[in-house]
N, C-alpha and C positions, 0 to 999 in steps of 0.2 A: 361486207361493205367494200366497194371498190375504192382504190386510193384516190381517184379523181373526185370522190364525193365525201371523203372522210372529214368530219367536222374539226379534226385536229390539224387539217392541212390548210394552208393559206391559199385562197383563191382570189383572182382578180375579178373585175366586173363581168367579164365574159365567161367566167367559170373555168378558165384554163389555169393550170398551176404555173406559178412564176418560179423559175429555177435559174440559178446562175452557177457557172462552173466554180469549183473550189480552187482558190489560189492562196497558198501560204504566204505569199509576198504582198498581199493586198494590205493597204494601210487604212487607217480610220478615214482619212480624207477621201481615199478612193471608194471606200465602202459606202459612204453616205453621199458621194458625188458632190463634195463641197464646192469645188471650183465652178462646175456648170450651174449649181444652185445659186451661188452668190452672183454670178453674171446675169441672172434673170432679173435682178433688181434694177429698175429703170428710174430715170429722173429727167422728164421732158422739160420741166420749167426752170430747172436750176435752183429751185427753192429747197432748202435743207429738209423741210418737213414732208416733201413729197416722197422721199425715200422711205421714211417712216410709214407713210400711208400705204405704200405698195407692199412693204414688208409685212404689215399687219394682215393685209388681205391674202397674201400668198400663204402665210401661216394658217389662216382660216381655211383655205382650200385644201391644205394638207390634212388638217383635222377632218374635214368633210370626207376626204378620200378614205381615211381610216374608219370613220363611222360607217361608210358604205361597205367596207370590207367586213366589219363586224356584223352588220345587218345581214349580209349575204351568207355568212357562215351560220348564223342562227336560222335563216330561211332553209338552208340545206337540211338541218336537223328536223325541222317541222315537216318539210316536204317528204322526208323518208320515214315519217311516223316513228321516230326514235327519240321522242321527247323524254319518256320515262327513263331511258338508259342514260341520257345526256342532259338531264334537267339542271344539274349543278353547273355544267359548262354553259348552258344558256344563261343562267343566273349571273355567272362571272362576266360574260360578254355584255349582257344588258347593263350591268353595273359599270363596266368600262365605258360604254357609250354614254351613260349618264354623266360620268366623271369628265368625259371629253367635252360634253356640252357645258358642264360647270366651268371648265377651263375657258371655253369660248365666251361665256358670260363675263368671267373675270378679265379676259383680254380687253373687253370694252372699257374697263377702267383705264387701261393704258391709252386707248384711243381718245379718251376724254382729256388727255393732256395736250391734244392738238388744239391750238388756238383757232377758234372759228374764223378770225380775220385772216390768219395765215392760210387756212384751208381755201378761202375764197381766192387768194392770190394764185393758187395753182389749179383750182377746180376747172378752169377753162381748158387746161392742157390735158384733161382727162377725156376730152371729146364727148361722144355720146355714150361712153361706157357707164355701166351702172351695176351695182350689186344685184339688181333685179335679174341680171343675165348670168348669175351663178347657176350653171346647169346642174352642178353636183348637189346644191341645196334643193333644187326641184326634184332630183332623183331621190334624195333622202325623204322628202315629203311623201312622194309616191310610194316608196318602199315601206314606209311606216303605215300608210293607209289613207291618206287624204284622197277623197273621191274627186274625179275630174269635174263632175257636175256641181260640186260644192264650192269650187274656187271663185274668188272675186275676179271679175273681169278687169283687165288692164287696158284702159282707153277703149272700152267696149269690145275688146278682143280677148281670146284665150291667151294665157301666158306664153304658150309655146310659139306664138307668132314671131316673137323676137329672135327665135332660133332658126327661122326658115332659111336664112342665108348660110347656115352651117348644117347641111344635111346629115353629116355623121353624128353631130351632137343631138340633133332633133330625133334621130333614130334611137339613140340611147334613152332619151327622155320618154319617147312614145313606148319603148319597150317596157319601161317601169310602170307605165300607165296600164298596160294590157295584162301584165303578169300579176299573179296573186301577191298581195301585200302581206306584211307581218300581221296586220289586223285580220286578214282573211285566214291566215294559217292558224292564228290563235283561236279564231271562231271554230274552225274545223277540229282543232285539238280538244276544245271544250265539249264539242258535240260527241267526240269519241269517248271522253271521260264520262259524259252523261250515260252513254250506252253501257260502259263497263262498270259504272258505280250507281246504276239506276236506283237501287234500293236505298242507298245512303241519301241520294238527292230527294227521293220521295218522302223518306222519313223526315228530312229537314223541312220540306214544304208543309207536311202535316203539322209538325211541331210549331213551325213558324206561323201558320194560320191560327192555331189555337192561342199562341202567345199574343199575336197581333189583335185578335178579337177581344181578348181579356184585358187589354190595356185600358186604364181609365182615361176617358177623353171627354172634352167638353162638346156641347152640341155643335159648336162652330167648326171644329176640325174632325168630327166623327165621320162626316161624309168623305172628307179627304182621305182618311185612313181606309175607308171601305173601297174607295176608288183605287188607291195604291195596291191594296190586297188583290183586287180583281186584275189589275195590270200584271201582277206576278203570277197568279194562279190560273187565270182564264186565258187559254191559248188563243181564243178568237179575238179577244180584246188586244192581246199582245200583237197578233198578226196585223191588226188595224194600225197599231203604232208603228210597226215595221213599214207598212205601206205608205204611211205619212212621212217616213224618214225620221221619226222621233226615237227610234231604236235602230241599231245596226246589227247587234248580235242576234242570232237565232234564239228562240225561246229556250231550247235545250241548253244552249251555251250560257244564256243569261242566268237561268236558275242554278246551273252548275257553278258559275262564278260566285253567285250569292252563297251557295253552300260552302264553298271554299273560304269566302270572306268571313262568314259567321262562325265557322269552325276555328278560324284563326291559326296562328303559328304553332299551336300546341295540339291541333287535331290531326286526323289521318292524312290531311292534305297540306302538311306544313311547307313542303318544298313548292307545291303549286301555289300556295298562299304567297310565298316570297316572290315567285315569278310574276304573279298578277300585280303585286304591290310595286315591283320594279317597273312594270309597264305603265302604271299610273304615275310613278316618279318621272319616267321618260316623257310622258305627256305634259307634266308640269314644267320640267326644265326646258322643254321645247317652247312652251308658251313664255317662259321667263326670257329665253334668248330673243324671241320676237319683241318682247317689251323693252329690253335694254337696247336693242337695235333701234327701235322706234325713238327711244329717249335720246340716243346718240344723234340720230338724224335731226331731231328737233333742236338739239344743242348746236349742231354745226350749221344748218341752213334754215332753221325755223320752218316756215310754211311755204318756202319757195318751191317751184316745180322741180321734179326729179329730172335727171339728165336724159332719160329715155322718154320724156314727155308725159310721165305720170304726174299725179298731183302730189308726189313726194310723201310728206308727212301724213296727209289725209288718206292716201292709198294704204300706207302701212298701218295706219290706225284702224282702217276698215278690215 
């Protein structure tokens, strides 16, 4: 493996290694660029709480950058088809991403100490800026696997419209839309597992079908059980669900994921089971972050319109 793609190496968003010359005289303040960082905090209104507001959002963007760094490093491992050799590394970094999102959720509690009336006093000094314009958050969404066509329109326009005045940023966002996402990589990895573990998967499907059919059911839910069984075992029916957008994983990936889940953490796929569960944890914490953000917006401005012309609370709710 070349050093430029090694999963143990830190990469920036462009894939280039970030290096700095070693200097024994460097201080803590120099190392973390404390002075330039602190000078970035602004206060346009002169209100005490505006500094707090900007500090919170700058910290959030720093966490977003680190989440992107971790996601990119995981993507490299999947891309090089070296998941088996590095699966514990993927697990560690997924766990780190989840914990960073947990921190982001907890940070909302700090923002809740901002009095809504005080926020109104300096809100006009924010101009037309909005959290909607966080390009890093959009990149995270795309990198995880949100499909472009599945997005809610913003004022009847695609979300990327707000970035058209910043071509460099727009290019970064569009790049994440066209490249394979973490979801795509996981789908490919599960298909590869299906091919290498076909006998185990087929054995699971056979046993699953027998156990499913033998389950005592009432007349009311008997048909529902049969329909579910067909969705799992009949590839033609599954392909129809794929075409409707009701499924996103390929059939091979889907049944492999089921096999891993049913075998559990004590089966032959215990590491794979942990990885899949962390992906579900990531999905849940991502939804939780959206919800606590929605609650904060409602607390601060109620149902007033957002600063970039959106419906604010109602847009976030959708």
